[in-house]
PATIKOL-591940 format. One line per 5 residues: number of its first residue (from 0); their letters; for each residue x, y, z of C-alpha. Coordinates in Angstrom, 2 decimals. Layout:
BEGIN
NUM> A> X,Y,Z | ...
This chain:
BEGIN
0> MVFVL> 10.51,5.57,37.64 | 9.02,7.50,34.73 | 8.85,4.29,32.69 | 7.04,2.50,35.52 | 4.50,5.31,35.88
5> AAVAV> 3.92,5.37,32.12 | 3.47,1.59,32.06 | 0.96,1.75,34.93 | -0.95,4.55,33.17 | -1.10,2.59,29.90
10> LALLV> -2.21,-0.56,31.72 | -4.93,1.34,33.58 | -6.13,2.86,30.30 | -6.30,-0.54,28.61 | -8.20,-2.05,31.54
15> GVHRY> -10.65,0.85,31.49 | -11.20,0.63,27.74 | -11.76,-3.14,27.86 | -14.21,-2.68,30.74 | -16.11,-0.08,28.72
20> VWRRF> -16.19,-2.29,25.62 | -17.40,-5.26,27.68 | -20.15,-3.20,29.26 | -21.49,-1.81,26.00 | -21.17,-4.93,23.85
25> VGDTT> -21.81,-7.62,26.47 | -23.12,-6.33,29.79 | -25.80,-4.05,28.31 | -26.95,-6.41,25.54 | -27.02,-9.91,27.05
30> VPGSV> -28.88,-11.67,29.85 | -26.87,-12.57,32.96 | -25.82,-16.21,32.87 | -26.51,-16.61,29.15 | -24.14,-18.30,26.74
35> LRRAG> -23.55,-15.01,24.90 | -22.57,-13.23,28.09 | -20.14,-15.97,29.04 | -18.60,-15.99,25.54 | -18.26,-12.20,25.48
40> TVAVW> -16.64,-12.13,28.90 | -14.13,-14.81,27.92 | -13.29,-12.90,24.72 | -12.65,-9.64,26.59 | -10.18,-11.48,28.83
45> LLPLL> -8.54,-13.62,26.14 | -8.06,-11.10,23.31 | -5.89,-8.62,25.27 | -3.73,-11.51,26.46 | -3.19,-12.48,22.81
50> SIGAL> -2.28,-8.86,22.03 | 0.30,-8.78,24.81 | 1.69,-12.09,23.58 | 1.95,-10.75,20.02 | 3.80,-7.65,21.22
55> VSGRA> 6.36,-9.39,23.45 | 6.88,-12.78,21.80 | 9.35,-11.48,19.22 | 11.47,-9.57,21.73 | 11.37,-12.56,24.07
60> GAPFR> 12.81,-14.84,21.40 | 9.76,-17.08,21.17 | 9.67,-19.66,18.33 | 8.69,-17.99,15.08 | 5.71,-20.31,14.64
65> LQQTL> 4.36,-19.15,18.00 | 4.90,-15.53,16.99 | 2.85,-16.13,13.84 | 0.09,-17.85,15.82 | -0.23,-14.93,18.23
70> AWPGF> 0.29,-12.14,15.71 | -2.88,-12.31,13.64 | -5.51,-12.34,16.42 | -3.39,-10.31,18.83 | -2.54,-7.44,16.50
75> LWLAA> -5.93,-7.36,14.80 | -7.60,-7.03,18.19 | -5.57,-3.89,18.90 | -6.95,-2.27,15.74 | -10.44,-3.60,16.43
80> LLYLT> -10.34,-2.26,19.99 | -9.46,1.21,18.70 | -12.26,1.45,16.15 | -14.89,-0.35,18.24 | -14.19,2.14,21.03
85> LALLV> -14.39,5.13,18.67 | -17.66,3.80,17.23 | -19.11,3.30,20.70 | -18.15,6.84,21.69 | -20.04,8.15,18.67
90> GEAVR> -22.92,5.91,19.72 | -23.04,7.62,23.13 | -24.38,10.72,21.37 | -26.97,8.67,19.46 | -28.14,6.62,22.46
95> PVLRW> -30.21,9.31,24.29 | -31.70,10.55,21.02 | -32.86,7.05,20.12 | -34.36,6.53,23.58 | -36.24,9.84,23.30
100> VLARR> -37.67,8.91,19.89 | -38.85,5.52,21.13 | -40.37,7.02,24.29 | -42.18,9.66,22.22 | -43.61,7.02,19.88
105> AADGS> -44.75,4.92,22.82 | -46.43,7.94,24.43 | -48.22,8.84,21.20 | -49.45,5.25,20.86 | -50.82,5.21,24.40
110> AAGRT> -52.65,8.49,23.85 | -54.26,7.19,20.67 | -55.41,4.07,22.50 | -57.06,6.03,25.28 | -58.86,8.27,22.77
115> GAVAG> -60.26,5.24,20.96 | -61.54,3.70,24.18 | -63.40,6.86,25.18 | -64.99,7.17,21.74 | -66.25,3.59,21.88
120> SDAAD> -67.80,4.11,25.31 | -69.64,7.22,24.14 | -71.06,5.39,21.11 | -72.46,2.62,23.33 | -74.10,5.12,25.65
125> MGSSP> -75.98,6.78,22.75 | -78.29,3.73,22.38 | -80.33,4.57,25.54 | -80.86,7.28,28.05 | -80.23,6.79,31.73
130> GEAPA> -83.33,5.31,33.46 | -85.25,4.76,30.15 | -86.89,1.32,29.91 | -87.22,-0.47,26.62 | -90.51,0.01,24.74
135> SGTPA> -93.36,-2.46,25.42 | -93.14,-5.51,23.22 | -89.61,-4.75,22.25 | -87.14,-7.39,23.26 | -84.36,-6.18,25.47
140> APATL> -81.05,-5.65,23.78 | -78.58,-8.40,24.56 | -76.02,-7.57,27.16 | -72.71,-6.36,25.76 | -69.81,-8.71,26.42
145> VVEAP> -66.84,-6.73,27.63 | -63.45,-8.35,27.02 | -60.44,-6.78,28.62 | -57.46,-6.16,26.35 | -54.56,-8.44,27.12
150> APPSA> -51.87,-6.94,29.28 | -48.74,-5.86,27.46 | -45.95,-8.41,27.49 | -43.71,-8.18,30.48 | -40.06,-7.23,30.36
155> ATHPS> -39.25,-10.91,30.75 | -40.82,-11.75,27.38 | -40.18,-8.55,25.42 | -36.97,-6.47,25.34 | -37.25,-3.13,27.06
160> RRLFV> -36.53,0.08,25.23 | -33.21,0.33,27.06 | -32.18,-3.14,25.91 | -33.33,-2.44,22.36 | -31.30,0.76,22.24
165> ARAVG> -28.23,-0.98,23.69 | -28.42,-3.72,21.06 | -29.09,-1.31,18.20 | -26.20,1.01,19.10 | -23.90,-1.92,19.89
170> GAAAV> -24.71,-3.64,16.61 | -24.14,-0.49,14.58 | -20.84,0.14,16.40 | -19.71,-3.42,15.75 | -20.47,-3.13,12.04
175> AGLGT> -18.71,0.25,11.77 | -15.66,-0.72,13.82 | -15.07,-4.18,12.37 | -15.87,-2.95,8.87 | -13.20,-0.27,9.20
180> VGYGT> -10.65,-2.82,10.36 | -11.58,-5.21,7.57 | -11.17,-2.57,4.89 | -7.89,-1.41,6.39 | -6.57,-4.97,6.44
185> YGVLR> -7.55,-5.47,2.80 | -5.58,-2.35,1.88 | -2.39,-3.73,3.45 | -2.72,-7.24,2.04 | -3.54,-5.89,-1.42
190> GPRVK> -0.16,-4.18,-1.49 | 1.02,-0.59,-1.90 | -0.05,1.70,-4.70 | 2.37,3.79,-6.75 | 2.64,7.55,-6.20
195> RVTVP> 4.61,9.83,-8.51 | 6.24,13.06,-7.36 | 8.40,15.49,-9.32 | 11.09,17.26,-7.30 | 13.05,20.11,-8.94
200> LAKLP> 16.66,20.46,-7.75 | 18.52,23.69,-8.44 | 21.94,22.02,-8.81 | 20.81,19.06,-10.89 | 22.38,19.17,-14.36
205> RSAHG> 20.36,18.80,-17.52 | 21.87,15.34,-18.08 | 20.10,14.01,-14.93 | 16.74,15.61,-15.70 | 13.97,13.02,-15.34
210> FRIAV> 16.04,10.61,-13.21 | 13.55,8.37,-11.36 | 14.07,6.94,-7.88 | 11.62,4.32,-6.59 | 11.35,4.96,-2.84
215> VSDIH> 10.07,2.18,-0.59 | 10.13,2.19,3.18 | 8.69,0.34,6.16 | 8.09,-3.00,4.45 | 8.02,-4.65,7.91
220> LGPVL> 8.46,-8.30,7.08 | 7.52,-10.28,10.16 | 5.13,-12.86,11.57 | 2.21,-11.32,9.64 | 3.68,-9.98,6.39
225> GRAHT> 5.93,-12.48,4.65 | 7.30,-13.59,1.32 | 4.12,-12.90,-0.67 | 4.15,-9.32,0.63 | 7.76,-8.89,-0.51
230> QRIVD> 6.97,-10.30,-3.94 | 4.05,-7.89,-4.41 | 6.33,-4.97,-3.58 | 9.12,-6.15,-5.90 | 6.66,-6.64,-8.76
235> TINRT> 5.16,-3.19,-8.22 | 8.57,-1.49,-8.16 | 9.83,-3.30,-11.25 | 6.75,-2.28,-13.23 | 7.69,1.38,-12.71
240> QPDLI> 11.08,0.76,-14.42 | 13.01,3.15,-12.15 | 16.57,4.30,-12.66 | 17.39,3.61,-9.01 | 15.67,1.94,-6.05
245> AVVGD> 15.95,3.27,-2.48 | 14.89,1.05,0.43 | 14.87,3.50,3.33 | 14.67,1.32,6.42 | 12.40,-0.82,8.58
250> LVDGT> 12.61,-3.74,6.20 | 12.07,-6.37,8.91 | 10.72,-7.21,12.35 | 12.70,-10.33,13.10 | 15.97,-12.15,12.59
255> VADLG> 17.61,-13.31,9.39 | 17.07,-16.90,10.56 | 13.30,-16.37,10.74 | 12.75,-13.91,7.89 | 15.56,-14.58,5.45
260> PAAEP> 13.29,-16.60,3.12 | 10.65,-13.84,3.23 | 13.23,-11.29,2.04 | 14.56,-13.39,-0.85 | 12.32,-11.81,-3.54
265> LAGLT> 14.31,-8.59,-3.07 | 16.97,-10.24,-5.22 | 14.59,-9.67,-8.12 | 14.66,-5.86,-7.90 | 15.87,-4.36,-11.16
270> ARHGA> 17.01,-0.80,-11.85 | 19.59,0.69,-14.18 | 21.68,2.07,-11.33 | 20.86,-0.61,-8.76 | 19.05,-0.78,-5.40
275> FFVTG> 20.34,0.89,-2.22 | 19.47,0.27,1.42 | 19.75,2.14,4.73 | 18.81,0.85,8.16 | 15.73,1.83,10.11
280> NHEYF> 15.12,1.62,13.84 | 13.54,-1.83,13.57 | 16.68,-3.31,12.04 | 18.42,-2.59,15.36 | 15.79,-4.67,17.15
285> SGAAQ> 16.39,-7.53,14.70 | 20.17,-7.82,14.28 | 21.16,-4.93,12.02 | 24.62,-6.21,11.15 | 23.24,-9.56,9.99
290> WVDHV> 20.57,-7.87,7.91 | 23.05,-5.52,6.27 | 25.10,-8.55,5.23 | 21.99,-10.38,4.04 | 20.62,-7.57,1.86
295> RELGL> 24.09,-7.24,0.34 | 23.89,-10.94,-0.58 | 20.51,-10.25,-2.21 | 22.11,-7.62,-4.47 | 21.25,-4.42,-2.63
300> HPLEN> 23.95,-1.86,-1.78 | 23.89,-0.81,1.90 | 24.88,2.80,2.52 | 26.25,2.82,6.06 | 27.12,6.49,6.52
305> ARVEM> 28.46,6.38,2.98 | 28.09,8.11,-0.37 | 28.29,7.17,-4.04 | 28.54,9.49,-7.02 | 25.81,9.10,-9.58
310> DGFDL> 25.62,10.77,-12.98 | 24.60,14.29,-12.01 | 24.23,14.02,-8.22 | 25.59,12.43,-5.05 | 23.60,9.69,-3.34
315> AGVND> 24.32,9.38,0.40 | 22.87,7.24,3.15 | 23.11,7.33,6.96 | 22.38,4.75,9.61 | 19.25,5.19,11.70
320> IAGES> 19.55,7.04,15.01 | 18.51,3.84,16.82 | 21.99,2.55,15.94 | 23.51,4.97,18.43 | 22.85,2.41,21.17
325> EGQGP> 25.27,0.08,19.35 | 27.77,2.74,18.38 | 26.45,2.63,14.81 | 24.37,5.80,14.64 | 24.24,8.33,11.79
330> DFERA> 27.51,10.04,10.86 | 26.71,12.94,8.55 | 30.27,14.16,8.44 | 31.47,10.82,7.16 | 28.68,10.56,4.60
335> LGDRD> 28.63,14.17,3.41 | 31.50,16.12,4.91 | 34.03,16.06,2.06 | 31.76,16.19,-0.94 | 31.63,18.82,-3.67
340> RTRAS> 28.72,21.05,-2.67 | 28.29,22.36,-6.17 | 26.78,18.97,-7.03 | 23.20,18.08,-6.17 | 22.79,15.61,-3.32
345> VLLAH> 20.12,13.10,-2.33 | 20.19,11.63,1.19 | 18.56,8.38,2.32 | 17.69,8.58,6.03 | 14.97,6.52,7.66
350> QPVVI> 13.66,9.08,10.14 | 12.53,12.57,9.09 | 13.80,14.05,12.37 | 17.37,14.23,11.05 | 16.33,16.94,8.58
355> DDAVA> 18.24,19.61,10.54 | 21.49,17.70,10.01 | 20.64,17.37,6.33 | 20.10,21.12,6.06 | 23.39,21.81,7.85
360> HGVDL> 25.28,19.61,5.38 | 23.75,21.19,2.28 | 21.55,18.24,1.23 | 19.15,19.08,-1.58 | 16.68,16.24,-1.04
365> QLSGH> 16.17,13.85,1.88 | 14.12,10.67,1.35 | 12.62,9.15,4.49 | 9.91,6.88,5.87 | 9.27,5.80,9.48
370> THGGQ> 5.98,7.61,10.14 | 3.64,5.28,8.19 | 1.60,8.44,7.68 | 0.13,7.67,11.10 | -1.05,4.21,9.86
375> LWPGN> -4.24,4.21,11.97 | -6.32,7.38,12.10 | -6.18,9.40,14.34 | -2.58,8.27,14.80 | -1.46,10.86,12.26
380> YLAEL> -2.01,13.57,14.89 | 0.36,11.76,17.27 | 2.88,11.28,14.46 | 2.83,15.04,13.83 | 4.02,15.61,17.39
385> ANPTV> 7.16,13.52,16.86 | 8.05,14.23,13.22 | 8.60,17.41,11.21 | 6.75,15.89,8.24 | 4.35,12.92,8.46
390> AGLER> 3.91,12.31,4.74 | 4.61,14.03,1.46 | 7.02,16.74,0.29 | 8.01,19.79,2.31 | 10.85,22.30,2.22
395> YGDTQ> 13.20,23.20,5.07 | 15.46,26.03,3.99 | 17.27,24.91,0.85 | 16.55,21.23,1.59 | 13.44,19.35,0.49
400> LYVSR> 12.15,16.42,2.55 | 9.98,13.67,1.12 | 8.41,11.18,3.55 | 6.81,7.98,2.27 | 3.90,6.38,4.15
405> GAGAW> 5.61,3.03,3.72 | 4.69,-0.20,1.99 | 3.78,-2.35,4.98 | 2.43,-2.01,8.50 | 3.78,-2.45,11.99
410> GPPVR> 1.69,-4.30,14.58 | -1.86,-4.55,13.22 | -1.76,-5.27,9.47 | -4.25,-2.45,9.08 | -4.12,1.05,7.63
415> VGAPS> -6.88,3.61,8.00 | -6.50,7.06,6.49 | -2.88,6.39,5.53 | -2.72,4.06,2.51 | 0.57,2.30,1.82
420> DITVV> 2.64,3.54,-1.09 | 5.73,3.18,-3.22 | 6.78,6.57,-4.51 | 8.54,7.23,-7.80 | 10.46,10.48,-7.24
425> QLASR> 11.40,12.10,-10.53 | 14.24,14.60,-10.27 | 13.90,17.70,-12.41 | 16.64,20.06,-13.50 | 15.92,23.76,-13.56
430> QA> 18.24,23.94,-16.57 | 16.02,21.66,-18.68
């Protein structure tokens, strides 16, 4: 029942927002029956249908080619709708101000015209006095030809102030909204940038001082981001020459059959101590067991509630909590229960929300993703409601948590206010 009510509320919101966007961009700026109005109306009906198709086609098992066809316009429209709506809302504050300015200018122009007309009439009257005849022998002055000024153009031939304001505000909102989406799309397609963070660990021995872990999360291979995206990420990671690579979940949005070729460049990852992988929630929508087997074939080492001993610290990984629906959720006791707590420990866990379990098991550093940093501003404020940390490094008791913004994007291939990243975490010993 709650799900049904939520779905109805979301649907009503989307209908209302699309109605508002149509009114401001189409209804207020075009002539009824015109080609532009018809085109705008068709677009406002078609684009949300493409968005729904993009969202459900993957879960419905639609052919991958159809998913790709729907994904670009459908997902981009979701981002465009957000920023066009925000731009229009800002425009609502500008609209009355612009109308007032135009009305004031029109009033000043009318007043100046009336003043000029009165002055001209007075000058003509100065040539003779009332009742005075012209002097004898003096020819009468020719009659003055009075020509009425043409009437101002009607509303049918000249846009009204209201129409001008609607078009000006609508045009500015379109430029701002679509420009924001375009820049955000460029940021995703360009690929993630490298961040570097130094994390001191009290138990880390001097021998492990300076150990570098390249952390990448939320690559989100799918109908939009494919093999070229993977290759950009692999090239970026390899240029950092890390000691170890950690892929902390949400690698894919689709099956091995559809996305296996897109993931193949991961076989090119190189690090002295190898590359490790833990599942994210999206793997459990895409066949997690098959993906775990596939990344193993590509040379990565899955940590399924498991731990390995590195030189100077323990590296552990837990399954994502979404795996609980398949009986494959996180098992902290299995991954960390019997370890030597005098050694430093680093935990790979996709979602930051498991930080309390990490603290309880004496983890020194948890590396996570999942949040995308909010991905689309103001989404970061919503992400803060569901996650202890949205991005960056924070401390919880004796445990530090680092959350990456991720290297890809889910849904719209757009990021605004949350640039994608690959983070090189350098461990520091307090004994160095």
